[in-house]
C-alpha atoms as one frame of an Amber mdcrd trajectory, in Angstrom:
protein
  50.346  49.716-156.500  48.069  50.965-153.735  48.288  48.817-150.644  50.210
  47.772-147.584  52.007  44.662-146.395  51.491  43.169-142.954  54.617  41.458
-141.658  55.250  39.938-138.239  58.105  39.682-135.807  57.425  35.915-135.791
  55.000  33.264-136.921  51.737  33.560-135.020  52.058  37.296-134.407  48.556
  37.820-135.781  49.200  38.753-139.414  46.252  36.718-140.684  43.932  38.297
-138.117  45.038  41.838-139.007  44.764  41.275-142.767  41.314  39.712-142.388
  40.046  42.619-140.318  41.491  45.219-142.670  39.903  43.491-145.660  36.464
  43.758-144.049  37.108  47.288-142.801  38.178  48.556-146.242  35.317  46.730
-147.913  32.944  48.485-145.523  34.419  51.780-146.751  33.615  50.866-150.344
  37.216  50.084-151.333  37.643  47.204-153.793  40.409  45.477-151.831  42.134
  42.155-152.472  44.020  39.961-149.961  47.279  38.417-151.102  49.882  36.041
-149.724  52.553  35.044-152.213  53.634  31.876-150.422  51.869  30.104-147.604
  53.049  27.055-145.676  49.963  25.415-144.262  48.020  22.179-144.167  44.819
  24.202-144.109  43.691  24.396-147.726  40.495  25.168-149.573  39.217  24.422
-153.063  37.939  27.486-154.901  34.695  27.393-156.875  36.673  26.529-160.045
  38.703  23.732-158.463  41.965  25.455-157.527  43.626  24.924-154.154  44.664
  27.829-151.933  45.309  28.354-148.249  42.171  28.544-146.131  43.350  31.824
-144.623  43.340  33.600-147.978  39.919  32.137-148.754  38.604  33.597-145.487
  40.277  36.932-146.186  38.598  36.995-149.588  35.240  36.393-147.911  36.022
  39.187-145.455  36.633  41.459-148.461  33.336  40.205-149.948  35.148  38.463
-152.801  35.029  34.990-154.290  38.313  33.250-153.348  40.601  32.777-156.341
  44.005  31.199-156.887  45.868  34.458-157.627  45.319  35.447-153.995  47.780
  32.702-152.949  49.874  31.584-155.952  52.195  29.328-153.919  50.991  26.921
-151.233  53.441  24.621-149.465  51.734  21.657-147.799  54.102  19.941-145.350
  54.358  16.182-145.916  56.839  15.583-143.099  59.620  17.449-141.300  61.753
  17.696-144.444  59.502  18.025-147.479  56.411  19.828-148.685  54.075  19.413
-151.619  54.170  22.515-153.824  50.878  23.905-155.094  51.479  26.495-157.828
  48.597  28.615-159.094  46.164  26.213-157.443  47.498  22.982-158.946  50.095
  20.418-157.818  53.511  21.434-159.126  55.639  18.897-157.271  55.290  16.510
-154.336  58.666  17.755-153.145  61.399  19.952-154.566  65.001  19.387-153.462
  65.994  22.697-155.068  63.244  24.903-153.711  65.428  27.995-153.748  65.809
  27.656-157.513  62.038  27.303-157.805  61.487  30.531-155.864  63.676  32.482
-158.273  62.133  31.034-161.448  58.601  29.621-161.615  57.765  30.869-158.119
  58.590  34.551-158.504  57.095  34.590-162.005  53.760  33.360-160.635  53.884
  35.965-157.874  54.568  38.774-160.341  51.698  37.672-162.569  49.336  37.600
-159.588  50.402  41.063-158.414  49.970  42.466-161.926  46.454  41.029-162.054
  45.574  42.544-158.693  47.014  45.947-159.631  44.871  45.969-162.777  41.620
  44.787-161.203  41.522  46.147-157.641  41.803  49.492-155.900  44.127  48.213
-153.190  45.891  45.110-151.914  46.534  43.927-148.352  49.542  41.610-148.488
  50.367  39.148-145.737  53.942  38.115-145.058  55.093  34.857-143.487  57.130
  34.158-140.391  59.599  36.996-139.895  61.315  39.309-142.401  64.446  39.212
-140.229  65.542  35.692-141.257  68.779  36.960-142.789  69.772  33.483-143.984
  66.763  33.535-146.331  67.105  37.055-147.713  68.622  36.010-151.038  65.856
  33.529-151.875  62.695  34.531-149.978  59.627  35.562-151.959  57.174  36.213
-149.160  58.372  39.177-147.078  60.479  42.212-148.043  61.090  40.874-151.560
  57.336  41.075-152.131  57.041  44.514-150.517  59.642  45.702-153.029  57.939
  43.950-155.954  54.600  45.580-155.086  56.262  48.803-153.888  54.104  49.040
-150.776  54.861  50.176-147.214  55.083  47.632-144.409  53.341  47.464-141.039
  55.084  45.251-138.490  52.966  43.219-136.045  54.224  41.886-132.704  52.462
  39.475-130.334  52.384  40.939-126.831  50.777  37.798-125.398  53.838  35.626
-125.960  56.179  38.096-124.238  59.270  39.888-125.467  57.381  41.996-127.990
  59.476  45.146-127.555  62.690  43.201-128.089  61.111  41.443-131.071  60.240
  44.768-132.697  63.629  46.356-132.070  65.520  43.227-133.111  63.505  42.816
-136.303  64.061  46.417-137.349  67.779  46.121-136.613  68.133  43.183-139.002
  66.234  44.614-141.966  69.058  46.642-143.484  67.865  49.069-146.158  64.363
  47.570-145.965  63.951  49.130-142.522  62.892  52.373-144.222  59.917  50.550
-145.728  58.429  49.904-142.249  55.979  52.740-141.655  54.055  51.451-138.684
  54.002  49.011-135.776  51.044  47.169-134.282  51.188  45.517-130.873  48.710
  42.641-131.006  46.952  40.288-128.563  47.231  42.457-125.453  45.418  41.184
-122.359  44.301  43.479-119.567  44.340  47.262-119.187  45.824  48.686-122.388
  46.618  51.870-120.464  49.399  49.934-118.744  51.120  49.631-122.138  51.245
  53.379-122.810  54.853  53.723-121.697  55.863  50.824-123.939  54.271  52.551
-126.936  56.040  55.836-126.203  59.356  54.054-125.697  58.963  52.167-128.974
  58.305  55.321-130.967  61.154  57.222-129.313  63.652  54.383-129.720  62.773
  53.268-133.249  61.353  56.426-134.813  58.475  54.348-136.205  54.864  55.203
-135.400  52.897  52.717-133.292  49.507  52.495-134.963  47.833  50.993-131.925
  47.530  48.167-129.438  45.022  45.462-130.386  43.432  43.507-127.521  43.293
  39.741-127.358  40.029  38.674-129.002  38.363  35.487-127.790  36.259  33.249
-129.972  37.764  34.137-133.353  39.735  31.187-134.717  41.543  31.602-138.030
  43.672  28.903-139.703  47.159  28.581-138.259  50.043  28.805-140.702  53.815
  28.862-141.146  54.387  25.614-139.282  53.262  22.001-139.071  51.742  22.415
-135.633  50.782  25.666-133.913  49.548  25.858-130.338  48.712  22.167-130.268
  46.399  22.130-133.288  47.129  19.997-136.331  45.078  19.560-139.475  44.928
  16.303-141.381  45.477  17.906-144.767  41.903  17.519-146.020  40.407  20.350
-148.059  38.157  22.727-146.153  34.968  23.415-148.080  34.359  27.042-148.999
  31.149  28.127-147.329  29.810  30.883-145.139  28.886  29.306-141.809  26.351
  31.013-139.606  27.951  33.939-137.888  31.135  34.146-140.006  30.180  37.605
-141.265  29.612  38.648-137.666  33.130  37.448-136.849  34.565  39.506-139.722
  32.588  42.514-138.554  33.840  42.051-134.991  37.485  41.877-136.088  36.999
  45.007-138.186  35.379  46.777-135.234  38.258  45.872-132.933  40.803  47.176
-135.441  38.805  50.335-136.031  38.691  50.990-132.282  42.358  50.117-131.719
  44.307  51.467-134.688  44.914  54.789-136.401  42.886  53.801-139.470  43.248
  57.210-141.146  47.014  56.704-141.094  46.604  53.186-142.488  44.475  54.528
-145.334  47.107  57.155-146.144  49.735  54.424-146.320  47.550  52.351-148.631
  47.106  55.258-150.998  50.859  55.959-150.961
């Protein structure tokens, strides 16, 4: 199918931000694009217009793409109940309050729901922007994961890897992630350095080094953007913020479209968008 997958070197690398901006940017270009995240672990959830529960991030991404949020955009939602268990939302409805054999679920009901959602998107949209979760380099999860490289293979899309410069160690994170991907390394067709503060010119040598060392094109360096807060995911608590598990109402608050437009503008100014579009069209 036509599309790309945005994966990160870690949780919080900015995958949600990048996907949201690309959804608005492609929509602006007249492309009927759909956001997708096969499995999301988050307490931030939203009820769609027809009563199905999905992650708030995918609801926002749908709005950025000028779509009505629907359950196929996030077929699996894991809502942490405590440090050891999560409620499983499958296709927008409660599947189980906890599942002691979650790995079996991923390879049966879970992957089947993901495949059905991808087939629906391939039939009804021009392109898909898929968001991964955490890091694709968690080798202990390779045999059971259904949210990173497994999904890139299922959809047969190229991958763009995002690293957070703000947290430090981004070059090592990129190189280390690529080193652990095995055969899937060839699927990575671009790198984005995200959340850079200061004079981006000072990062030029890092970009050149990355391309020379890895052989993968750096699509750009995205600056840190203040005032744009998207739902945190992939953990119970991120940067000191914790949600209480209540549903967020779907609505378009004043200025939300301006925020989407600003993210799209930043990406347009920072990235090689022509290259991204070529990747999407395979």
